C-alpha positions as CSV (number, residue, x, y, z in Angstrom):
1,X,11.1,23.7,-7.0
2,X,10.7,24.8,-3.6
3,X,8.0,23.5,-1.3
4,X,5.9,26.3,0.6
5,X,6.4,24.8,3.9
6,X,4.9,28.0,6.0
7,X,1.7,27.6,4.0
8,X,1.5,23.8,4.3
9,X,2.2,23.8,7.9
10,X,-0.1,26.4,8.8
11,X,-3.2,25.2,11.0
12,X,-1.5,21.6,10.8
13,X,-2.6,19.4,13.3
14,X,0.6,17.3,13.6
15,X,3.2,20.1,12.8
16,X,6.3,18.0,13.7
17,X,5.6,14.9,12.0
18,X,4.6,16.9,9.0
19,X,8.0,18.7,9.1
20,X,9.8,15.6,8.8
21,X,7.7,14.3,5.8
22,X,8.4,17.9,3.9
23,X,12.1,17.5,4.6
24,X,11.7,14.0,3.1
25,X,9.8,15.6,-0.1
26,X,12.6,18.3,-0.3
27,X,15.3,15.6,-0.7
28,X,13.5,13.7,-3.3
29,X,12.8,17.0,-5.4
30,X,16.9,18.0,-4.9
31,X,18.0,13.9,-5.7
32,X,15.2,12.3,-7.7
33,X,15.8,9.3,-5.4
34,X,12.6,7.7,-4.1
35,X,12.6,7.5,-0.1
36,X,10.7,5.7,2.4
37,X,9.7,7.5,5.7
38,X,9.6,5.6,9.2
39,X,6.0,4.3,10.2
40,X,3.5,7.2,10.8
41,X,0.2,7.3,12.7
42,X,-3.0,7.1,10.6
43,X,-3.6,10.5,11.4
44,X,-0.4,11.9,10.3
45,X,-0.6,9.9,7.3
46,X,-4.2,10.9,6.2
47,X,-3.4,14.8,6.7
48,X,-0.1,14.4,5.2
49,X,-1.6,13.0,1.9
50,X,-4.1,15.5,1.6
51,X,-1.9,18.6,2.4
52,X,0.8,17.6,-0.2
53,X,-1.6,16.3,-2.9
54,X,-1.4,19.6,-4.9
55,X,2.4,19.3,-5.1
56,X,3.4,18.8,-8.7
57,X,5.7,15.9,-10.0
58,X,5.7,14.4,-6.5
59,X,3.7,11.2,-5.7
60,X,3.0,9.5,-2.3
61,X,2.7,5.7,-2.1
62,X,1.8,3.9,1.2
63,X,2.6,0.5,2.8
64,X,2.3,-0.7,6.5
65,X,3.0,-4.5,5.7
66,X,-0.7,-6.0,5.6
67,X,-3.8,-4.7,4.3
68,X,-5.6,-2.2,6.5
69,X,-2.6,-1.4,8.3
70,X,-3.1,1.5,10.9
71,X,0.6,2.6,11.0
72,X,2.2,2.7,7.5
73,X,5.6,4.0,5.7
74,X,5.3,6.5,3.3
75,X,7.2,6.3,-0.1
76,X,7.9,9.9,-1.9
77,X,8.5,9.8,-5.7
78,X,9.3,12.3,-8.1
79,X,8.1,11.8,-11.7
80,X,8.7,14.2,-14.8
81,X,5.7,13.4,-16.7
82,X,3.5,10.6,-16.0
83,X,2.6,9.5,-12.5
84,X,4.1,6.2,-11.6
85,X,1.3,3.1,-11.8
86,X,3.1,0.6,-10.0
87,X,5.0,0.9,-6.8
88,X,7.5,-1.2,-4.6
89,X,6.8,-2.8,-1.2
90,X,8.2,-1.0,1.8
91,X,11.1,-2.5,3.4
92,X,9.4,-4.1,6.5
93,X,10.2,-7.0,8.8
94,X,8.6,-8.8,11.5
95,X,9.1,-9.4,15.3
96,X,7.7,-12.2,17.5
97,X,7.4,-10.9,21.1
98,X,6.9,-13.9,23.6
99,X,5.9,-13.6,27.2
100,X,3.2,-15.3,29.6
101,X,0.3,-13.1,29.9
102,X,-2.0,-16.0,31.1
103,X,-2.8,-13.9,34.1
104,X,-2.0,-10.3,33.1
105,X,-3.5,-9.2,29.8
106,X,-1.5,-6.7,27.8
107,X,-2.6,-4.5,25.1
108,X,-0.7,-3.4,21.7
109,X,0.1,-0.1,23.4
110,X,1.7,-1.7,26.2
111,X,4.0,-3.8,24.1
112,X,4.7,-0.7,22.0
113,X,5.8,1.4,25.3
114,X,7.8,-1.4,26.7
115,X,9.8,-1.6,23.2
116,X,10.2,2.0,23.1
117,X,11.7,2.2,26.6
118,X,14.7,-0.2,25.4
119,X,15.4,2.2,22.7
120,X,13.4,1.7,19.7
121,X,12.0,4.8,18.0
122,X,8.4,5.4,17.8
123,X,8.8,5.4,13.7
124,X,10.6,1.9,14.0
125,X,7.4,0.2,15.0
126,X,4.5,-0.3,12.5
127,X,1.3,-2.4,13.9
128,X,1.3,-4.7,16.7
129,X,-1.3,-7.3,17.4
130,X,-1.9,-9.8,20.2
131,X,-1.3,-13.3,19.8
132,X,-3.7,-14.7,22.6
133,X,-1.8,-14.9,26.1
134,X,1.6,-16.0,24.7
135,X,2.3,-12.4,23.8
136,X,2.4,-10.4,20.4
137,X,3.7,-9.9,16.8
138,X,4.9,-6.7,15.2
139,X,5.8,-5.2,11.8
140,X,9.0,-2.9,11.8
141,X,11.8,-1.4,9.9
142,X,14.5,-3.7,9.1
143,X,17.1,-1.5,11.5
144,X,14.6,-2.1,14.3
145,X,14.1,-5.9,13.7
146,X,18.0,-6.4,14.0
147,X,18.0,-4.1,17.0
148,X,15.1,-6.1,18.7
149,X,16.4,-9.7,17.9
150,X,17.0,-11.5,21.1
151,X,16.5,-8.7,23.1
152,X,14.3,-8.7,26.4
153,X,12.2,-6.0,28.3
154,X,9.1,-6.3,30.4
155,X,5.5,-5.1,30.8
156,X,4.8,-4.9,34.6
157,X,6.0,-8.0,36.0
158,X,6.1,-10.1,32.8
159,X,9.3,-10.3,31.0
160,X,9.2,-10.4,27.4
161,X,11.8,-11.8,24.6
162,X,11.9,-10.5,21.0
163,X,12.6,-12.6,17.8
164,X,13.4,-11.1,14.6
165,X,11.7,-12.9,11.5
166,X,10.9,-12.4,8.0
167,X,7.3,-10.6,7.5
168,X,6.1,-13.8,5.7
169,X,6.6,-15.9,8.9
170,X,4.3,-13.9,11.2
171,X,0.4,-14.8,11.4
172,X,-0.8,-11.3,10.0
173,X,-3.9,-10.3,11.1
174,X,-7.1,-11.2,9.5
175,X,-8.0,-9.0,6.2
176,X,-11.5,-7.7,6.8
177,X,-13.9,-7.4,3.9
178,X,-15.3,-3.9,3.3
179,X,-19.1,-4.0,4.1
180,X,-21.6,-1.2,3.8
181,X,-24.9,-1.8,5.9
182,X,-27.5,0.1,7.5
183,X,-29.0,0.0,11.3
184,X,-31.9,2.0,13.0
185,X,-31.0,3.2,16.5
186,X,-32.7,5.2,19.0
187,X,-29.7,7.8,19.4
188,X,-26.7,9.0,17.5
189,X,-24.6,7.9,20.5
190,X,-21.2,6.4,19.8
191,X,-22.2,3.4,22.3
192,X,-25.4,2.6,20.3
193,X,-23.7,2.9,16.9
194,X,-20.4,1.2,17.7
195,X,-22.6,-1.7,19.5
196,X,-24.4,-2.3,16.2
197,X,-21.4,-1.7,13.8
198,X,-19.1,-4.2,15.7
199,X,-21.7,-6.6,16.7
200,X,-21.0,-6.4,20.5
201,X,-23.3,-5.4,23.4
202,X,-23.5,-1.7,24.6
203,X,-22.1,-3.1,27.7
204,X,-19.0,-4.5,26.2
205,X,-18.7,-1.2,24.1
206,X,-18.5,0.8,27.3
207,X,-16.0,-1.3,28.5
208,X,-13.8,-0.9,25.5
209,X,-14.1,2.8,26.1
210,X,-13.1,2.7,29.6
211,X,-10.3,0.5,28.6
212,X,-9.1,2.8,25.9
213,X,-9.6,0.3,23.1
214,X,-12.2,2.2,21.3
215,X,-11.3,5.7,19.6
216,X,-13.1,8.1,17.6
217,X,-11.5,9.8,14.6
218,X,-8.2,8.0,15.9
219,X,-8.5,10.1,19.3
220,X,-9.1,8.3,22.5
221,X,-12.8,9.0,23.8
222,X,-14.2,8.6,27.1
223,X,-17.9,9.5,27.0
224,X,-20.2,6.8,25.9
225,X,-23.0,9.1,25.4
226,X,-21.0,11.4,22.7
227,X,-23.2,11.9,19.5
228,X,-21.7,11.1,16.2
229,X,-22.3,12.9,12.7
230,X,-21.6,11.8,9.0
231,X,-17.8,11.2,8.4
232,X,-17.0,10.3,11.9
233,X,-15.1,7.1,12.2
234,X,-14.7,4.8,15.1
235,X,-11.8,2.4,15.3
236,X,-12.2,-0.6,17.9
237,X,-9.2,-2.5,18.7
238,X,-8.8,-5.8,16.9
239,X,-12.2,-5.1,15.2
240,X,-11.5,-2.6,12.5
241,X,-13.2,1.0,11.7
242,X,-16.4,2.1,11.1
243,X,-17.2,5.2,9.2
244,X,-20.7,7.0,9.3
245,X,-21.8,7.7,5.5
246,X,-25.4,9.0,6.6
247,X,-27.6,9.9,9.5
248,X,-31.3,10.5,8.6
249,X,-34.2,10.8,10.9
250,X,-36.9,8.5,10.4
251,X,-41.1,9.2,10.6
252,X,-40.7,7.3,14.3
253,X,-37.8,9.7,15.4
254,X,-35.2,7.1,15.2
255,X,-31.8,7.3,13.5
256,X,-31.3,5.0,10.3
257,X,-27.4,5.1,10.2
258,X,-25.4,4.2,7.0
259,X,-22.2,2.5,8.2
260,X,-19.0,1.3,6.1
261,X,-16.9,-1.3,8.0
262,X,-13.3,-1.9,7.3
């Protein structure tokens, strides 16, 4: 069985990442040995699962180390007759990243960039989340955890130190319950809908946008007056994801918005 790479990569939004996952699939087809990918971004994961779903005899399982993880590892499995019904957990370890950020707030992306500067490959790191003003915690591959143990780096003028730990020793992000609800807004603007969906004031949503903490369909957004449509998803750092299920104009010319919050 040969994978039609050119056909699958046609109009692909993440061609480099997809090429690596197709190489993984090729290897699984030849050897029958399941393989875990490095950590991949959410847009690449979603596109890959959609593009490769028609491939016969291949099953993809994802695991990011905690429910709702944005960055995840993908396992490709070849099967002959029945699709696998159970899956093993991905090999994932943890890292504590300590530093004094009392007077210099840092974002998860600041920590990611700092670790990549000292040699950590992008695919070695999963989700990173802030732990107050004392640093952050991260999920990573076992090799990355070993590499980072006792290493130091810096974020601006703040020195950070890494300690490899088992995943179970981390204080994982709280799991958000899936919830469907509706709201009525004067417009379809992202600041209005995000404010209602995340329970923040519109002023705070605008600040989140300016600071790069709010994304639309996984991409940073700069315009608070951007109008949304059905199927759009809003990601807010530390607050989960909103998906627009429906948009209906009321008799009073307002918008009834049905949202899925995760």
